[in-house]
N, C-alpha and C positions, 0 to 999 in steps of 0.2 A: 659549498658551504651557502648557509643561508644568514642573511644580513638582514638586519630592519634599523630604520634610519629615524630617527626620534625627532620631531620638529615642534616645539611648543608654540604655539600663534594666541593672538590676541589682537583681534581689528585689523588685520593686516593679509586679507586673504588674495590682493593683489600682487605680492610680493609673492607667497605660499606659492600660489601659482606657477608663478614664473619661474622660482626654487626647482618646483617639480620638471621644467620643463628643462632645466639648466642641468638639472640630475642626471634628468634619464638620456641625455644628448651625451655626456662625459661618459655614461656607462656602455655606450655601445663597443660588442667585440669583447663584454665581460662575463666572464663565465660562469660567475657565483650571480645565486639567485638575491636580488633585490626587493624589501619592500618597506613600505614607507608607512609610519604612524604618526599622524597629526591630532596632535592634542588640542584642542579647542577650549582656552581658557574663557568657556562664556562670554563669546564674543559678542557685542551690543548691535555691530552692522550685519546684515544678513549676507549669507553667502551667495556671490554672483554666479547665474546656472554657467556651467563651462562644460566642455567636450575635452574629452580627454583622448589622445593620441600617444600614449606613453607604451611603446611596447618591450621597454628593456625596465620595466618594473612591474614583478612579480604583480603584484596586487597591493593598494591605496585604501588605509584606513582612515577615518575624519573619528576619534573620539569626544563628543562634546560633553563639559563639564557643564553640571548645576551651577557651582559657582565660582567665582574667582577667585584663583589661589595664587595667582604669581609666578614667573618661568621658572624659578626653581623649586616649588612644589610639583609644578606639571613636568617638568622632568624627571623627578623622583616616582610620581606616580606613573608617568608612564612606560620609568625601567619595572616597576611594581606587575603594571599590567602585562609587560612581553615576558618577565620570566615566571607568571600566573599562568599565561593564553596563549602564549608563543612555541612555535620549534622554532630557534635560534642555534647561533653560533656566534656571533657579533651584533653588537649595536654601535652605532655610529646616532649620536645625540648634537646636533647643531642648532643655530639661528633660522627661523626662515625667513627673514629679511634680505639675503644675500652678503651678509657682514660676514658669515661663515661660507668659504667659496667653496661652491661645489668641485671646482676641477681638483681641490686637494683629498678629494676621496679617493683619487687615483694613487697616490701619498703614502696611503692609511693601505692600501691595498698591495702595493709592491714591498712596504717594511714586513708585511707578514713572513716572506721568506727571511727574516733575517730575526723575527720577535714574534714566532707563532703562537705564542701562550701569555702574552706580555702587552699590556695596556699600552697604548701608545698615544701622546697625547700632542695636539697642537699647540709649537710653544712660539707664541708671537713673534715674529724678529718686525714687524714693520707695523701701527696703526696710523687708523685713516682718520682720528680724529686732528682739531685743530688743537698747536701748539698749548693752551693753558691744561689741556684736560690730560696733553700727554704729559705734561710735568705733574698733573696732581698721580695719575698711573704714577710712573716714576716713585712718588713719592708713597703712596700706597704699598709699592712691590718692599720699597727699603724697609717700612715700617714693620711689614709682615713676617719681612725676614729677622729683624730683630729683635722683635719680642716673640717669635715662637720657631724661631731655625728652619722654619719651610720655604725653598724660592719658589714662588707659584708663578711661571710665565704664561699658566694657560686658563682656559676658561671650560666651557662644556663642549666645546667640538673636541671629539675623542673618540677611539677607538676601542670598544671596552671587548674582551670576551668575555663569556659566556660566568665564570667564576668569578670576574669579577664585578658584575650584574650582581651575582648573589650577594656580594660583601657587601654592597653598597643598599642594598634594599633590608639587609640586616642592619645599616650602620643609621642612627637616627639624626646623624648631621646631615646626611642626603637632602631631607625634608627642609635645613634653612641654607646650605650651602653646596651646590655640585662639585665644585674647584677643592672646598676645602675637604671634604668629606673623602672626592678619591684620592687626595695628596695625604688622608689620614689610612686611608685601606691599604694603600699601593706602595710601596715605598719604593720599588723597583719600575721606572716608568720607560719607555721609550721614548722618543720624541720625532717629529718631525717640522720642521719650518714653516709658521701658516702667516699670512697676509690678514691684516684683518680689512676684509672690503669694503666698496662703499654699497651704504644700502639701494636696493634696488627704488623705491620710490619714497617720499620724506624724508623730513630728518630722522637721523639717530635717536633713539629712545632711551640713550645710555646719557645722562646726563652728571653733574657734581654731587646732587643728591643720593641718585643711586650707586654711584661707586661709591661713596661715603658708607653705605649700607653694604654692599658687596664687601668691602673691605674688612667691616665690621663682625658684618654674619662668617669671614674666613678664619679673622682672627681667635674668635668665638669657640669653631669648634677644637683649637688647642690652647682650652683654656690653664693649664697648671702651666704649661710650658710659658704662659703669659703671666701667670701669677709669682713665679719662680722669677723669672727674669727680673719680673718690674721690681720687684724685693729687692734684687739682687743691685741694680740700678740705684734703688733709693740708699743702700747702705754704701755703695760705693763714693755716688754724689753728696752724700751729707757727708763723709767724712772729710771730700775735698771742698767743700765748701764750709765748713765750720767754723772755720775764723771769720766768714766775709757774708753770712747769712741777711737775708736781706729780700723786699717783693720781688724785687728782680731774681734772684739766683733762685726762691721758692717756684717759679713759675713752671721751669719743665717739672719738675714734681707735682703741680697742679693738673696740666696736661695730661701726664701720663696715668693720672688717677680717673682722669675724665676717661683718659683712652679706655681702661679697665674694667672700669663701669660701663659704658655704653656695650663694649663687648661680648659682656656677661648679660647684660640686657637682651640685646640683639641674639644670646644663644640660645634664649629660652625658647625660639622658635623652634628647637628641635626636639620633638615629641613623638615618639615611635609609638601611641597611641594614635594620633592622627595620622601620621604615613600608614598606620598598618589596615586604618578604616579607608584610606584617600580614595579607593574604588567603588566609596558610596557614592562618590560625589561625582560619578558616570552620569550621563541622563541616556542618552544613548549611542551606538555604534555604527557608521555607516562606511557600509563597503562602495566607494565611489570606480573600483578597479579591482 
């Protein structure tokens, strides 16, 4: 099998190169052909000169982008590039900083015996962030489930068969939210337990602001469910408080209106025209192995 590992990075070459070494190490004795595509999101830091001895990786390409587009759009452009230019059977999108642990690649491969044609996602069972972030992430999952009906406990780290990649490349939501798009296009998913690892170097780039945008982008994928469930909530809630309407009792309605408005605004990032033209943002492609 030909398996492509897709890694978006921005100004984190040290972590990316360490990740390549870790991947090479865990792939020893694997019979499949593994190749790596690094999507360089217009990094401003120069890439250090490095000599590679990664015998278990068939090839390593660095796709240098002209303009910075962000993590989600790098994943989307990477999937499109692979679909249109590479021979492959599966794609593994993963972060390039160590938070997606490379040793879990073996779990994806092992589960092929049970789910050969099904997308396999790394379902988070443990996170490495602080208590406050973990609490906020828990709230995000609850809100997402209540207003969309989707239980999304996974991020980018997944094992995608070619058929899934084709679906995602033809889904505009992929341009805004990888996990939201995957949940929308593939209802029947297999899971493997995944532990959020620690960054190899430096502090995590996931903060409260990025979590809010991440959450809104997922919710925005499911606009119809969001609107219908919000209307249902308004009707039931207004009936319950009809005898006791005040500024305080109306606060939940105001908060939901804000949630719906922000989600719909963020969902405007879903742009099929931009997605279709995303490969024009490639500056050059380097084969470093």
